[in-house]
N, C-alpha and C positions, 0 to 999 in steps of 0.2 A: 734500030730493032733487032737487026740481025746480030749485032755485037752483045745485046742483052740476052738473046736466046742462047748464043754461043757460050757466053760466060756462065750462064745458069747451068748449062749442060756440063761444062767443065767442073763447076762447083759441086754438082750433084755426083759426078764421076769420082772426083777426088774425095769427097766425103764417105762415099760407100766403099771406096777402095781401101780407105784407112780405118773403118769401123771395125771393131773387134769382131773376129769370127766366132759366131755363137755355137756352131756344131763342131765338136771335136771328135777325131776318130783316132782310135788306138789300134794299130797292128802290132804292138809290142805288148801283148797281153798274155800273161802267164797264169795258169790255172793249175793248182796242185790239189790232190786228194790224198788223205792218209787214213789208213784203217789200222787199228791195233787190236790184236786178240792175243790170248796166251799161246796160240799156235804160231802166229807170225805177224809181222808188220808188212802192210802193203802200201806203196807209195807210187803214185803216177803224176807225170807232168805234161802239160799241154802248152805249147807255145804257138799254136796255129789259130787260136781264138781271135776274134775281132769284137771291138766294142765301139759304141758311139755314145757322146754325151752332148746334150743340148744345154749350154751353160745359162741360157736365159730362162728355161722352164725347169730344168732339173731332170728331164726324161732321159732315160738311158736304155740301151739295148746291148746285151751280150749274146754272141753267137759262137757256140762251141762245137767244133767238128768232133764227135766222140771217138772216132777211129784214130785220132791224132794223139790219144794218150800214150805215152811211153813208160813202160814198166821195166823194173830190173830183170825180171824173169820172163822169158817168152810165153811160158804156160799161164802166167798171171794175165798177160795181154790177151791170150786166147780165150780164157774164161770170161773176162770182162766183156769181149765183143760177142759172146755166144747169145744164142736166142734166149736161153733161161736167165741170162743176167741182164745185160742192157740191150741186147738185140740191135746192134749198131748197124746191121745191115738194112733193116726195116726203119730204124729211127736214127739216122746218121747225125743229127744235130740236137743239142739241147739249147734252149734259149731261156733268157731272163729279160723281161721287159718291165720297166718300172719307172720310178720317180724318187728323187731326193726330197724327203718330206719337210725338212727344215733348211730349205734353200735360203732363206732370209739370213741365215748364219754363216753362209759361205760367200766369200768375196773372190770370185775367179780372176779379177783384175788386180788383186793385191797379194803380194807374196806372204805366205803364212801356211800354218797347218790348221785344219779345220776338221771337226767331227761332223759326220753326216749319218743320217738315218735313211736307209734305203727301204722302199716297199714296193712290191710288184708281183709278178706272176712268173714262176719258173716252170718250164715245161721239159721233162725228161721222159724218154721213152714213151712219148705220146700222152703223158699224164700231167696235168697243170695244177699247180698248188700255190697257195699265197706265200709269199716270200718276204721276210722282214730281216734286216741285218744292219749293223753298224759299220761304218767305214771311216777310214782316215783319208783325207784329201789334202794333198801338199801342192801349193802353188809357188813355182819359182820362175820368175821372168816369163810369164806367159804360159809356161809348161805345166801341165797338171798330171799328178800322180794319184792314183786311187788304190788303196789296200784295204782289203776286208778278209776276214776269217769268221767262218760259221759252221755250225753242225748241220749235217743233212741225214734225215732218217730215210733210208733206202726204201723200207715198205711203203712210205707215202707215194712212191713213184712206181709201185708194182714190182719191186725187186725184193723178194723175201725167200729165204730158204727155211724149209721145215726141218730137214734132217740131211745128213751126210757131211762130206767134207767142205763144201762151201759154207755151210752153216757155222761150222766152227773156225774157219779160217778168215771170215770177213766180219767186221764189226757191223752191228745193226744200224749204228750211226757213224758217218765218216766226217772227218774235218776237211773242209774246203778252204783253200786260200786262194785270193785273186789279187794280182798285181796288174794294173793297166796304166800305161803311159801315153797321155794325149798331147 
């Protein structure tokens, strides 16, 4: 009887030890935003974002430390963090929580490239809005890469300028690119 219990425990341990890990975490997440106006182009990069992906359910979370965006010009970075723009002192993180809606079309255990539809709730500057975007998911020997590009309307998150220099230098919509490696 002791041998059966011991063998059962070993079998349970071995099967759980070799089952595929369902929750993937990316600490290699790059988020870029780009704004283009006749006055100037603005580009910023963030390499300190973290993401998680539950391959069994398609649920994902992206956490973005807003003060970690790096700009070419120091003044751009200062304006970005100011109270009248993104107020990163009071709202230090942006977050995207959602789900892949066509999970049945993606095989995380099979090498290939897959088109994904993502839907969720994005929160920036304390304002949450419904989020929908397409993504490309690449699977290579168990490693997952997610790439997405979408437009973000700043006024939807309480970032709007009526007049003055910021109104002419920053586009009303910015292009956001996301690369995450799980």
